[in-house]
N, C-alpha and C positions, 0 to 999 in steps of 0.2 A: 120588871121584870128586863134582860140586861140586852139590847141590842147593837151595841158600840161591840165591833170583833177584837179591837184591843182589848177591853177590857172582860170580851166575855174570854182570853186566852188567860187573867191571871186570874177571874174566877174557876178556872179549869187546873190550870198550877195550884190555888188557896185550898180548894176542894180537893182535890190528888194532894197532896201534902200534909192537910189536917186527917184525912186518913191512913196513911202511911204512919202518922206520928201517931197516930189511935194505937193501931198493930204493934207500934212500939213500946205501948206503957202510956204515952200522956195523955191527960185526962183535962177533962172538960177546963179549968181553970190557967190550965198550962197553954190549953188551946186558942182561948181567948185573948191570950197575952201577945201567941203567935200573931191572928187577926191585926189585934191592935200594933204593933209593932211591922207590919207591912203595907197597914194603910196609914198608919204615919209618917212611914218609907213615901209613898207616894205621895204625899199630901206636899211633904216638903223637898221631892226632888221635879215636881211640875209635871209626875207620867202624865196625868192624863185631867181634863176639863174638872172644877171642886164635884160637883153634879152627881158624874160620871161616879169620881171616885166615894159622893157618898153613897149612892145605888149598888153600889158595887159591895159597900158594905155590910147592907142591909141584909142584902141576897147572901154572902156568904154568913152572918151570923144565924141568917133562917135555915140555914142548911147545916150551921153546927146547933142549934135546937135540937132541929129532926130528930129522933133519933133515931132513926130507920138506916140513916143513913149511917150508921155505925154497926148496927147491925149484924152478928157474923152468921149467915148463912151455912144451915147442917147441909148438907147429901146424904142423902137419902142410899138406904143399900136396898137393892133390889137381892131380892133369895126368888126361889124356885121351888117353888113345895111342886112332890110328886106323889 
């Protein structure tokens, strides 16, 4: 579980972007490349402590592998029966 406020914000940005890219047609392999690039840039820039970046990576990959995060919700149409 993420507890650092900055890391939670990074997590939110990444997961929001993953959902956005999914709706634009990107698929799992491409999303994984996005995650790897983002995490690598965090490691090289020193944006956060290494152990926090590792936790972030684990959580984002868990999000990516949970198919319910990318399911399209179906709206139900209410019909009136007379």
